[in-house]
N, C-alpha and C positions, 0 to 999 in steps of 0.2 A: 374141473381140470386141474391136475397137479403139475407143477413145474419144478424141475430139479435143475439148479443152475449148473451148467457145465463150464468148466474153466480149462482151456487148452493151454498148456504151458510147456516150457522147455524141460525135458526129462533127460537126466544124465544117461548117456549111452544111446541117444536117439539120433535119427537122421531126418532132415527136412528136405522133402522132394515134392515138387508140384504144389507147394503151399500147404501140404498136409504133414503134420508132425507124426512120425511113426517111430516106434522103438526099433532097435537094431534088428529084431526078428521080422520086421516088415508089417506088423499089424498096427492099426491106428490106436492112439491112446485117448481115452475119454476120462478126464479127471472130474469127478463130481464132488461138489462142496456141500456138506451137510452141516448146518448150524443148529446147535442145541436149542436156540431160541425159536426155531421154526415150530416147535410144539406149542408155543403160546400165541401164535397168530390167530386173531379173532376172525372166524369165517374161513380161514385157510390154513388151519393147523396141519402140520406135516410131521409124520413120525417115520421111524426107520422101516416100518411095514410098507411104506409107500415107495421105497427104493426099488427100482427095477434091477434085479441082480445081473442082468445081461446087458444093461445100458452102460455101466461104468467098468472101466478097467482098474480105476483107483478111486478111493473115497477119502477125502480129507474131512475130518471131523473137527468142528470148532465148538467149543474152546476148552482149554485146560491151562492150569498154571504149572510152571516148573517149580519144583520144591527148592527151598533155599540152598540146599547142598548141590543142586544141579543134576541129581541122579534119578529123579522120579517126577511123577506128575501128581497134581492135586486137582480134584474136580472143581468145576465152575458152577454147575447146576446140581441140584440135589439128587438127580437120577442119572448123572453122567456115566457112572460105572455100568449101570444096566443098559444104557444106550450104546456104550462101547461094545459090550457083550453081544448086543443084538446085531450090530454091524459085523462083528467077527462071526456070528452065527450065519449070517448071509453068505459070507465067504466059505465057511465050513460045510454048509448044506446045499447051497445053490450055485456058487461060482468059485471053485477052488483057486482060480487064477486072479481073483480080486485082491488088490493091495489096499491096505488101510494106513492112514496116518492121523495123528492128532495135532491140532494147532493150539 
């Protein structure tokens, strides 16, 4: 059984009614957190291929370094660029409404 951690947080431009966080358009927000370290878990390795493209409205990918000049990102793991691309491919091919960010 694969588990994807869901973090529900405050999103700019959202409204909170009946205990459910929803964007202004009225649809629920499901923020999924994907750690690059998940690929190394013994017995429970998790890769981008395990992400259900219809479960998440947003994917937060961890981790990356901010470059010293503050204008770019530097990878944390050896294959981060490939992992970033795989998450964006999920958006491009399976869920065009998916939003992605890197931490």
